[in-house]
C-alpha positions in Angstrom: 0.1 0.1 0.0 1.0 3.5 -0.8 2.5 5.5 2.0 1.2 8.8 2.7 4.0 11.8 3.7 2.5 15.2 4.6 5.1 17.8 3.2 5.6 20.8 5.8 7.6 23.6 4.2 9.3 26.3 6.3 10.0 29.7 5.0 11.1 32.4 7.6 10.0 30.5 10.6 6.4 29.9 8.9 4.8 27.0 7.2 4.0 28.1 3.7 3.2 26.5 0.7 4.6 27.7 -2.8 3.3 27.4 -6.4 5.3 25.8 -8.9 8.4 26.6 -6.9 7.7 30.4 -6.7 9.1 32.1 -3.7 6.9 35.1 -4.7 3.7 33.1 -4.5 4.0 31.8 -1.2 0.9 31.2 1.4 1.7 31.1 4.9 -0.3 29.0 7.2 -0.6 30.1 10.9 -0.1 26.5 12.4 3.1 25.8 14.4 4.9 22.8 12.9 4.4 21.0 16.0 0.8 21.1 16.5 0.3 20.2 12.7 2.7 17.5 13.2 0.9 16.0 16.1 -2.5 16.5 14.4 -1.2 14.6 11.5 0.1 11.6 13.8 -3.3 11.4 15.4 -4.8 10.2 12.0 -2.0 7.5 11.7 0.6 9.4 9.5 3.6 7.9 10.2 6.2 10.1 8.1 6.3 13.8 7.3 8.3 15.5 4.5 10.4 18.4 6.4 11.5 21.1 4.0 14.0 23.9 4.8 13.0 26.5 2.3 15.3 28.8 3.9 18.2 26.2 3.4 17.4 25.4 -0.1 18.0 29.2 -0.7 21.0 29.6 1.2 22.8 26.2 0.6 22.6 25.0 4.0 20.0 23.7 6.6 18.4 26.4 8.8 15.8 25.2 10.5 17.4 22.4 12.8 15.4 23.7 15.7 11.8 22.7 14.3 13.4 19.4 13.1 14.2 18.8 16.7 10.8 19.9 18.0 8.8 18.0 15.7 11.2 14.9 16.8 11.1 15.5 20.1 7.0 16.1 20.5 5.9 13.8 18.1 7.0 10.1 17.1 6.9 10.6 13.7 9.8 9.8 11.2 10.8 13.0 9.7 12.4 13.1 6.1 14.4 16.4 6.3 15.3 18.2 3.2 16.7 21.8 1.9 20.3 22.8 1.6 21.8 19.6 2.5 25.4 19.7 1.1 27.9 18.4 3.5 28.6 15.2 5.8 28.6 17.6 8.6 24.8 18.7 7.5 23.7 15.1 7.4 25.2 14.3 10.5 23.6 17.4 12.2 20.3 16.4 10.9 20.4 13.0 12.5 21.6 14.4 15.3 18.3 16.8 15.5 16.0 13.7 15.0 15.9 13.1 11.4 15.2 9.5 10.1 16.1 9.9 6.5 17.5 13.1 4.5 16.6 14.1 0.9 19.1 15.9 -1.0 18.8 17.4 -4.5 21.2 20.4 -5.3 24.3 18.4 -4.2 23.3 15.4 -6.5 24.0 18.1 -9.3 26.8 19.9 -8.1 29.1 17.1 -6.8 27.8 13.7 -8.1 30.3 11.6 -6.5 29.8 12.9 -3.1 25.9 12.1 -3.1 27.0 8.7 -4.4 29.3 8.2 -1.6 26.5 9.0 0.8 24.5 5.9 -0.5 27.1 3.7 0.4 28.1 5.5 3.7 24.9 6.2 5.4 22.8 3.3 3.5 20.6 3.3 0.9 17.6 3.2 3.2 18.5 6.7 4.7 19.4 8.8 1.7 16.5 9.6 -0.9 17.6 11.7 -4.1 15.7 14.8 -4.7 15.1 14.7 -8.5 12.7 17.3 -9.5 12.7 18.6 -13.2 10.7 21.2 -15.2 10.3 19.7 -18.6 12.0 16.8 -18.2 15.2 19.0 -17.0 16.6 19.1 -13.5 15.9 21.9 -11.4 18.0 22.6 -8.3 18.7 25.4 -5.6 15.2 25.3 -4.4 14.1 25.3 -7.9 16.0 28.6 -8.3 18.2 27.2 -11.0 17.6 25.3 -14.2 19.9 23.0 -15.9 19.9 21.0 -19.1 20.4 17.6 -17.0 17.7 14.9 -18.5 15.8 13.6 -15.6 16.1 9.9 -16.5 19.8 10.4 -17.0 20.3 11.7 -13.9 18.2 9.0 -12.0 20.4 6.4 -13.9 23.6 7.6 -12.6 22.8 7.2 -8.9 20.6 4.2 -9.6 23.9 2.3 -10.7 25.4 3.6 -7.9 22.6 1.4 -5.7 20.1 4.4 -5.2 16.9 2.8 -3.7 14.7 5.7 -3.4 14.0 9.0 -5.5 11.6 11.8 -4.8 10.4 13.5 -8.1 8.2 16.5 -8.3 7.1 17.7 -11.8 7.7 21.5 -10.9 4.8 22.7 -13.5 2.5 20.6 -11.1 3.8 21.9 -7.8 0.9 23.6 -5.5 -1.3 23.7 -8.5 -3.5 20.6 -7.4 -4.1 19.9 -11.0 -3.3 16.2 -10.7 0.1 14.3 -10.7 2.1 13.4 -13.4 1.1 9.8 -13.7 2.6 9.4 -17.0 6.1 10.6 -15.4 5.7 8.2 -12.7 4.8 5.3 -14.5 7.9 5.6 -16.9 9.9 6.1 -13.8 9.0 2.8 -12.7 9.2 1.0 -15.7 12.7 2.4 -16.4 14.1 1.5 -13.2 11.9 -1.3 -11.6 14.1 -1.6 -8.4 13.7 1.8 -7.4 11.0 3.2 -4.8 9.4 6.4 -6.0 8.0 9.2 -4.0 5.9 11.1 -6.2 5.1 14.9 -5.3 3.2 17.9 -6.9 -0.3 18.2 -8.3 -2.1 15.7 -5.8 -5.6 17.1 -5.5 -7.8 14.1 -4.4 -8.0 10.5 -2.8 -8.8 9.3 -6.4 -5.1 10.6 -7.3 -3.5 8.7 -4.6 -5.5 5.6 -5.6 -4.1 5.9 -9.0 -0.7 6.5 -7.9 -0.8 3.1 -5.7 -2.3 1.0 -8.6 0.8 2.1 -10.8 3.3 1.1 -8.3 4.3 4.3 -6.6 6.1 3.7 -3.3 5.0 6.9 -1.5 3.0 10.2 -1.9 3.9 13.6 -0.6 0.9 15.7 -0.2 0.9 19.4 0.4 -1.5 21.9 -0.9 -4.4 19.4 -0.9 -4.1 18.8 2.7 -3.5 22.6 3.7 -6.8 23.7 1.5 -9.0 20.7 2.9 -9.1 19.1 -0.6 -8.1 15.9 0.8 -9.3 15.4 4.7 -6.7 13.6 6.9 -9.9 10.9 7.9 -9.9 10.2 3.9 -6.4 8.9 4.3 -7.0 6.3 6.9 -8.0 3.7 4.1 -4.1 3.6 3.2 -2.9 2.9 6.6 -1.9 -0.5 7.6 -4.0 -1.6 10.4 -2.3 -3.6 13.1 
């Protein structure tokens, strides 16, 4: 069964949602990160995707204190991302309570370093963030575009033992226009042993069901939850009952 992972994005100390990665189109939410994550946990969520947008812009993580608070006051596993570019950043993330990290920009600027992390920290702990606009990798908080083909990018790290890849079709992000189903189908077909975390565009439970049907490992949900397009109780059907 597909795993549901809410996204909590932080900018200037607030929870925000961006549209298509545009920092000028932020919508601020008044919930505290801890209160929101406790709410997620109450409904059976097990993992959250904590996005340090300040860190993504600066090039090194900023919001370790929020990571620490969520880890201290909930039992959630936290996938931390945003500006991670050194071994020290990873060590600090784990120290403050992260269960996993997702890194994107460093996989563009220093491929060999990211590939080494898959080995040194273990493929269960490291996720490649491979986000694309029109099939080409974007990085640095999506503020920089590249000519790097998404599939060639994934293939390089797949050949180095990569297990998890989080892919956002940026044109879909925050737009609630539906995920890029065909993109995820193609990734799964091309890299059959990889676990895909789909992100961007999810607007309904039906979208999640379709992603589950095509074999997506996990879905990262943001705007649809914040805008009440998807109710938390509707997600209970996807949770493993003990």
